[in-house]
C-alpha positions as CSV (number, residue, x, y, z in Angstrom):
1,M,0.1,0.0,-0.1
2,N,2.8,2.4,1.2
3,I,4.7,1.6,-2.4
4,S,1.5,2.7,-4.6
5,R,1.2,6.1,-2.3
6,S,5.0,6.5,-3.4
7,L,4.4,5.9,-6.9
8,I,1.3,8.4,-6.9
9,L,2.7,11.1,-5.3
10,L,6.4,10.5,-7.3
11,F,3.6,10.9,-10.4
12,F,2.3,14.2,-9.0
13,A,5.5,15.6,-8.4
14,F,6.9,15.0,-11.9
15,C,3.1,16.5,-13.9
16,S,3.5,19.2,-10.9
17,V,7.4,20.3,-12.2
18,Q,6.1,19.6,-15.9
19,L,3.5,22.0,-15.9
20,N,6.3,24.5,-14.6
21,A,8.8,24.0,-16.7
22,Q,9.3,26.6,-19.0
23,K,7.6,26.4,-22.5
24,C,9.2,28.7,-25.0
25,K,7.5,29.4,-28.3
26,Y,9.7,31.2,-31.1
27,D,8.9,32.8,-34.1
28,L,12.1,31.5,-35.4
29,D,14.4,28.6,-34.1
30,K,16.3,27.4,-37.0
31,T,20.0,25.9,-37.1
32,D,22.2,28.1,-39.5
33,P,23.3,25.4,-42.2
34,M,26.2,27.2,-42.6
35,T,27.9,27.3,-39.0
36,N,25.3,24.9,-37.6
37,E,24.4,27.1,-35.0
38,R,21.2,27.7,-33.4
39,V,19.5,30.9,-34.1
40,R,16.4,32.0,-32.0
41,R,14.2,35.0,-31.9
42,I,10.9,36.1,-30.5
43,T,8.9,39.0,-31.8
44,Y,6.6,41.1,-30.0
45,T,4.3,43.7,-31.6
46,I,3.9,47.0,-29.4
47,K,1.8,48.5,-32.4
48,N,1.2,47.3,-35.6
49,F,3.4,49.1,-37.2
50,F,6.0,48.9,-34.3
51,Q,7.8,45.2,-33.5
52,I,10.4,44.4,-31.0
53,S,12.2,41.0,-31.4
54,I,14.5,39.7,-28.8
55,F,17.5,37.3,-31.1
56,R,20.2,34.5,-30.5
57,K,23.1,33.1,-31.8
58,T,25.3,31.4,-30.2
59,D,26.7,34.1,-28.1
60,D,26.1,36.9,-29.8
61,Y,22.2,38.5,-28.1
62,R,20.2,41.5,-30.3
63,V,17.3,43.1,-30.1
64,E,15.6,43.8,-33.2
65,L,13.3,46.7,-34.3
66,T,11.1,46.8,-37.1
67,V,9.2,49.9,-37.7
68,R,7.0,50.4,-40.6
69,F,6.5,54.5,-41.6
70,V,3.8,55.5,-44.5
71,G,5.1,57.3,-46.9
72,E,8.6,57.2,-48.7
73,R,11.2,57.9,-45.5
74,N,15.0,58.4,-46.9
75,F,17.3,58.5,-43.9
76,K,19.4,55.7,-43.0
77,V,19.9,54.7,-39.2
78,L,24.1,54.8,-38.5
79,A,25.7,52.5,-36.4
80,G,25.9,53.5,-32.6
81,E,22.1,55.2,-32.3
82,K,20.6,54.3,-29.7
83,I,17.2,52.6,-28.3
84,Y,15.9,52.7,-24.9
85,L,14.5,49.7,-22.7
86,K,12.8,50.5,-19.8
87,L,12.1,47.5,-17.6
88,A,9.5,46.9,-15.2
89,D,12.3,47.7,-11.7
90,G,12.5,51.4,-13.8
91,T,16.1,50.3,-15.0
92,I,16.6,51.6,-18.7
93,L,18.9,49.4,-20.9
94,T,20.6,51.5,-23.6
95,L,21.5,49.9,-26.7
96,S,23.6,50.6,-29.6
97,A,22.6,50.0,-33.1
98,A,25.5,47.4,-34.8
99,Q,25.4,48.2,-38.0
100,D,24.2,50.9,-40.5
101,E,20.6,50.4,-42.0
102,N,18.9,51.4,-44.7
103,P,15.7,51.8,-45.8
104,V,13.2,49.8,-48.0
105,S,10.4,51.4,-49.6
106,Y,7.4,49.3,-51.3
107,A,3.9,49.9,-52.4
108,A,1.4,48.2,-50.6
109,L,-2.8,48.9,-50.9
110,G,-1.7,52.2,-53.4
111,Q,0.6,53.6,-51.2
112,V,4.5,54.0,-50.5
113,M,5.4,52.7,-47.0
114,T,9.2,52.1,-45.9
115,I,10.2,49.7,-43.7
116,Y,13.4,50.0,-41.2
117,V,14.6,46.2,-39.2
118,V,17.5,47.9,-37.3
119,S,19.4,45.3,-35.1
120,Y,20.9,46.4,-31.6
121,N,23.7,45.0,-29.4
122,I,22.8,43.6,-26.0
123,S,25.1,42.0,-24.0
124,Q,24.2,38.0,-21.9
125,D,23.2,40.5,-18.8
126,E,21.3,43.1,-20.0
127,M,19.3,40.4,-21.1
128,K,19.2,38.7,-17.8
129,Q,17.9,41.7,-16.8
130,I,14.7,41.3,-19.1
131,S,14.6,38.1,-18.1
132,E,13.9,39.2,-14.3
133,N,11.8,42.7,-15.4
134,G,10.6,42.0,-18.3
135,F,10.4,45.8,-20.6
136,T,7.4,48.1,-20.1
137,V,8.4,51.3,-22.5
138,V,10.3,51.6,-25.5
139,K,12.1,54.9,-27.0
140,V,13.8,55.4,-30.1
141,T,15.0,58.2,-32.3
142,L,14.1,57.7,-36.3
143,G,14.9,60.8,-38.9
144,G,14.3,63.0,-36.1
145,E,11.2,61.9,-35.0
146,E,11.2,60.4,-31.0
147,L,8.9,56.9,-30.9
148,I,8.0,56.0,-27.3
149,Y,5.5,53.1,-26.8
150,E,4.3,51.6,-23.9
151,T,4.1,47.5,-23.9
152,S,0.7,46.0,-22.5
153,D,0.1,44.9,-19.3
154,K,0.0,41.5,-20.7
155,T,3.4,41.7,-22.9
156,I,6.1,42.5,-19.9
157,P,5.7,38.9,-18.1
158,K,5.8,37.5,-22.3
159,T,8.9,40.1,-22.1
160,A,10.5,38.8,-19.5
161,A,9.5,34.5,-20.2
162,G,10.8,35.3,-23.9
163,A,14.4,36.5,-22.4
164,K,14.6,33.4,-20.2
165,C,14.2,31.4,-23.4
166,I,16.6,33.0,-25.4
167,L,19.1,32.7,-22.5
168,S,18.1,28.4,-21.9
169,N,20.8,26.3,-24.0
């Protein structure tokens, strides 16, 4: 009788551990065919035209910004330009663009659109800070225009969980 109780308790303990395990859902999770390195990305839509992704390829961590503008924009985002992430604990991370980024303009639904995809360097320690707090505000200046967007209350814990996933092996 005691053995069956022990087995039942062991079963429920195992199930509890499985339920509490981190479930990671990536927008991109593949192996680079050239280097055989794992590449992962999780994207958060802050506004329908403003997305933030967290990215990892081996020990290279990045925050990526994708912004769509109505109309043609011709400015270049230069390496070193900043993006600011405010964490739930009030800490502000300042990240620098990894390289120059040019705009891509295209026609959609009878109008011209311009998209920018900018990759910012982030350290493993800074990614860990996101994993502990999540981010609440994103601020960036593009083409002289300051963009500041708050994340929703539902998004904050998702950004923390996503950063934990990005940090996991």
